[in-house]
N, C-alpha and C positions, 0 to 999 in steps of 0.2 A: 504493499499500499504506499503510495507516494504522499508525504506529508506536505501540507500547504506551508510554503516558506514565507508567505506574506506576514508583515508585522501585525500583531493584534491591535485592534482599535482601542486607544487609551480611554475613550468615552465609554467603552463597554466593560471596562474593569470594575469590579465591585468597589464601592466606596467604604471607608471606615465609618463606624458608628459615630454619630454626633455626641457632644457632650450632654450633660444633664439638662442645661438650660436651652441648648440648641436642638434637643431631640424631643421625644414624646413627653418627657418630664416638663420642659419648659412650656410646650404647647398646652399641656394639661393644666399647669399653673395659671397661665394667661386666660384660658377659657373658663377656669373656675372663678377667678376674679371677675371676668366679664359677666358671667351668668349671675353671680351674687349681686353685682351692681345692678343688673337688669331687675333682678327680684326686689331689690331695695327701691328701685324707681317705681315698680308697680305697687309696692307698699306705700311709697311716699305720696302718691296721688290721692288716695282717700285719706291718708292721715293728715295732710296739710289741709284738706277741706274740713275735717273734723276739728283741727286745731283753731281754724278761723271761726267755726260756729261756737266752739267753747269760749274763745276770747270775747266774741260779741255777747254771748250769753252772760259771761262774768261781768262785763261792763254794764249790761242792761240790769243785772241783779243789783249791782253797786248803786246805780242810779235809782233804782226802785226803792231801795232802803231809805235813801235820803228823801225821795219824793213822798213816801208814805208818811214820814214824820211831818213834812210841811203840809201835806194834804189834811192831816189831822187838826190843823189849826184853821178852822173855818173863817172865812172873811178876813183873813190876814194875808197881806201881801208882803213878801220879803223885801227888805230894802235892796236897792239897786247894788250896793257894795256886797251884800251877802249873796246875791244872785251870781255876781261875777266870781266871787270866791268859790261858790258851789260849782259853777260851770268849769272853772279852772281845775278844781279838785277832781272832778269827774271826766275832764277832757271832752266836754260836750259844748255845743252852741245853743241848745234849747232842750227843755225837759217838759213833757206834756203828759197829763193823765186824762185819758178819754173814757167816758161812760156812755151808756146808751142816751141818757138825757142831757149830758152836759160834758164839757171839756174844760180842763183847768191848765193854764200855763204856770208851771211851777217856777221856772227860770228861763230867761232867754237874753240874747244880746239885743242891742237897740234896733238893729236891722236884721231880720231873719235872712240867712244866706239862701242862695239858689241851690236846689236839691239836684245832685247828679244821679242818685240811684236810691231805691228803696228795697229794704229786705225784711221779710216777715219771718221771725225765728220760730214761729209756731206752725209754719206751713212752708216746707221746702222739700225738694227731691234730692236724692243722692247725686244724680247727674248735674242738677242745678247747682248744688253746693260745690262740686268740683269745678264747674265752669266759672262760678263767682270767685272761687279761691284763685284760680290762675289769672282771672281778669284783674283782681287786686294786685297780685304779685307782678304782673307784666305792665299794667297801665295805671295802677293806683298810686297814691301818695300825695295827691293835690286835689282830690275830689271831696265833696260834701255829700254824705249819705244819711238817710233816715232809717233808723232801726226801731222796730217795735215788736212787742210780744205781750203775753198775758201778765197781769199783775196779780200774783198770788193765785188763790182758788176762786176769786170772784170773777165778775164779768168785765172788770176794768182792764184797760190796756195801757201800758206804759210806752211812751214814745220819746226817742231822743234823736237829736240831730248832731252829727259830729263829723270831723274830718277823718279820712282813712289813713292818714300818715303814720300814726302810731301802730295801727293795725298792720299795715304793710311792713313796718320795721320789725314788729314781733314775728311776722310770717317769714321774713328774711333770716332773722336769727334762728328760727326753728328749722328752716331749710338747711342753713349752714351746719347746724348741729346734727341734723339727720344725715347730711352728706359726709361729714367727718366720721360719724358713728358707722355708716355704711362702709366706708373704706376700711376702718378697723375690723369690722365684722367679716368683710370679704377677705381681707388678708389672713385673718385667723382661720376662717373656714378653708380657704385655699390651701393654707399651710397644713392643716390637719388632713384634708383630702389628698394633697400631694404626698404627704408622708405615708398615708394608708395605701394609696394606689401604687406609689413608687415601690413599696415593700411587697405588695400582693401582685402587681402586674409588670412594672417596668424592670425591676431586678430579674425576675425569671425570664422575661423576654430578652434582656440583654445577655443572660446566660445562654439561652438558645441561640441568639445571633452570634455570640462569640464562638460557641461550639461549631456552628456552621461555618464560620470563616476559618477557624483552625482546621477543620476537617477538609475544607476545599483546598487548603494549602498542602496538606499531607494526608490524602485520602487512604494511604496504605498503612499509616501509623495507627496501631491499635489504641494507643494512649489518647488519640484524638476523638474517640468515640465517647459521646456524651454519657455521663453517669446519670440515669433517669431519676428524677425526684419521686419520692413516695407521695401518694395522694390520689384523689379521684377527680379533682377539679380539671377544668379544660386545659390549663397550662401544663399540669402534671402529665395528663394523657398525651398532650402534644409532645412533651419531652420523651415520654416512653416510645411513642411511635417514631420520633426522630432518631432515638437510639437504635431502634430495630432497623430502620431504614439504613442507617450508617453501617451497622454490622452486616446487613444484606448486601449493601454496595461493596463493602470490603471483600466479601466472599466472591461476589461477581467479578471484581477486579482481579482477584487472585486466579479465578478460573480462566479469565480472558488472558492473563499473563501466561498461564499454563498452555492455553491454546496457541498463543503466539509462539512460545518456545517449541511446541509440538510442530507447528506449521514450518518453522525454521529448520527443524531437524529433518522433517519429511521432505522438504525441498531439496535438501542435500543429497538424499538417497533416491529421489524420485527419478533422476536421470538414469542412474545405473539400474534401477528396477525396471525401467522401460526397455533398456537394452537386453536384460535377461529375458523379459517377456517377449521381446521381439525374436530372440533366438528360439525360444520355445514355440513361438508362432511358426517360424520357418520349419522346425522339426515336425510340428503337427500337420503342416501342409504336406510334407513329404509322406507322413503316415497315412494321410487321406488317399494318397495315390497308390498305396499298397493294396493288392488284390487279395484281401483276406476277409472273410465274413465277419469275424470278431472285431477286426480293426474297423471295417466299414460301419459296424453297428455303434462303436463308441467314439470314433473319430469326430462326427459332427458335434457331439456334446462336448468333447474336449476342445474343439475349435471355438464354439460359442463361449465356453468358459474363459478361454484365453483372450478372446476379443473383448469380453466384458472386463477382464482384468486390465487389459491395456487401456480401455476407456476410463476405468476407475483411477488409473495412475495419472491421467490428464486432469481429472477433477478432484484429486485427493485433498487439494488445498482449499477447495470451495468452502468446506465448513469452517475452516480456520478464518477465511475471509468473511464469515457470517453471511455468505450469499450462495445461492445455487444458480446454475445456469438456467436461462429461460427455457421452459419446456418447448420442444418442437412437436406440437400436437398433430395427431391424425387419428382416424378411427382404427383401433387396434382390436383384433379378435382376442377376447380375454381368456378363453380356455386354453389355447396353446401356451400362453404366457404363464398361467398357473402350472401347467404341466412341466414347462421349463424349470420353474422353481422347485417343484417336487423332485425333478430329476437331478437338479444341481445339489439339493440337500441330501440326495441318496436315501430318502425315506423308504423303507421296505417293511413289509409285514414281518419279515424274519427278525427285525429289530423289536417287534412288539408294538409298533406304532402304525396306526392305520391312517393314511392320508387320503382323505375323500375330496374329490373335486366335483361339486354340485353346480356346475356352470354350464348353461346350454351353449351349443355350437354357435348360434346366431347372435349372441350378445357381444356387442362392440362397445368400446369405451374411447371417448375422444380425449386422448392423453399421449404424453411422451412414453413410448414403449419402454425405454431403458429406465426412466425415472419410476414409472409404475411397477416395473420388475423389481426395482430396489425397495420400494415400499412393501410390496407383498413379500419379498424375500426376507426383509428384516423382521417382519412380524412373525412369519412362519419359522424363521430360524430361532427366534426366541421361544416359540412354542415347542420346537424340537428339543431345545436345550432344557426347558422346564419339564418335559416328559421323559427325558433320558434316564434320569435317576429317581423317577417318581413311581411309587406303587400305589395304586388306588386301594383305599381301605375296604370298599364293598366289592372288590374284585371286578369292577367294570373295566372296559377296554380303554386303552390309551389312544386318543383319536384326535386328528386335526382335520377340520372340514373348512373348505372355502366354498362359499356360495355367492351368487350374485343375482340381481334382478334389476330390470330397467323399468322405471316409472316415469313416463314422459321423457324429458330430456336429462333425467338424472339416473345414473347407475349406482346402485348401492352394493358394495362388496362387504361380506361378513366373513371374518376369519375367527374361528372358534376352536378351543382346545378343551380337553378334559383334565388338565393338569391341576396343580395345587392352587392356582389363582395368584393374584397380585398381593404382595405384602402391603401393609398399611403405609410404610414409608415409601414404597415405590409408587403408590397411588397419589400420595401428596405431591410428589415431584415426577409426575408421569412423563412428561415431555421435556424434562430439564436434563441437559447434558451433564454427565458425571454425577447426578444425584438421583436419576430415575431408574437405576438398574434394579432388576428384581433378583439378581443372583450375586453371589460373592465374587468380587473380581471384575464385575461387568462395569462398563463406562456409561451406559444409558444413551450412548450416541444413536443407536439404531432407531429408537422411537423418536428422538429429536430430529433426525434427518428425515424420517418418514413423515413427521408432521409438517416440516418445512416444504417438502416436495408436494404434499397434498394441498397445502395452502397456496403454493405457486400455481396450481391448477384451479384455484377458486373453489376447492372442496373443503370438507370437514373430516376429521378423524376423531374418534372418541372411544373410550372404554365403556362398554354397556354392562350394566348390572344383569346378572343371571342367577336364577334360583339354584342351579346345580354348580358343583365345583368347576373351576377352570376360569378362563378368560374369554371374552368376546369383544373383538374390535370391529367397529363398523366405519366404513369409509364411504363417503358420498361424493361423487365426482360429477359435476354438471357438464353438459356439452357447451361449446362455445356459441355465443349469439350468432346467428346467420345474418350477414349483411344483405340488405334488400336487393342491391344491384347483383350480387352473386347469386342470390336465390332466383332472380328473374332470368339471369344468363343460363343457369342450370335448367330452368324450365324450358327455355327456348331450345336448348341443345337436346 
């Protein structure tokens, strides 16, 4: 494989993790402060409206207490100097008590000022209170307003006229205090949330990130595998899965390294092996020309076996390259192919193994004949090896059967044996090279290669559960789609 010699893109290199304030921690702190301030703003809106109502109510109650005393003195008018002192003490311009039948001016300035607004403290809505509060905050300070409300439990009403300058000043002080208190609360809340979430989330996430960075630098170093934390929360489970993935990746890299070394070793002997097989091919060609019945009987089989061996030497490195040659598909008669497999395996009843071919003569498969031969041969060879040293407990026969059926454009091939079946470990790694072997010393390459070849044909291969002992592999191979122009040309011909 030729490696790409172009320099890596610097922008594609992974970046180092940001610091505490520049990473998730800093963003979390800023967002917490912003959200707490937003919550304080939402709380401030109704609270400042309530503060304004309370301030006016307190002023109205103070004025009412003085007015009740004066109102108790019937037909007595306060001196002008006393009225001014009363108005200055209460911060008002005029004080009036109204009843159904009469009204009485308790105190007032010489010329009643023009009224800019009226507010009834006994009848207001929440929305109206909020609107009036922000109207005073934004535009008040120099306006004259009339405030009135009930006087005690009776039917009298106390009314006062005043400037809203002191009211606005009090509201500004209240807003400033609320703002400062909101900042303090938001910082304390943000700090507590920051410390809690940093301990619960940020630190474990940084640990996972650091493990991934170190593992990416040295994926073959076992010390770089994360030690998963105990626990059942999401981050603990993520750490456990990450550690499992790292260990699995290390095993895969080790296997890939072994395959690369194997491919290098095989490439060195492949040339010499081809020369040896070529010599054997020449000798077998001469044997085919010998006029002897026995030789003529076995020579074709020997020739086909050597031809296939020569072909295998050309493609022996294909699995090490993790690719197989593209299948050269054509319609192949399946029964002769299976017979060649049985003949090459030398399965005979004298060995105690019955090889049954249950394939009709007219069944054809749209496939590469050599690759399909390898698939059937690998599975049948595994079956022969499983049956070789196996003795059925119930005295049943040792049998391998290959059957096939065509359903529309799909051919289903079933390969069944009556052996001991697949061990649990082999089932878990059925088509994995070097891990899916069912026998001691096996490599598991046979099934891995068979699966790759079947997938290259667009088919499927699977181990099917069966009620009786043994194994059953089912292969499904579809025909290639027919192009419309080729179909019409074939119809015309």
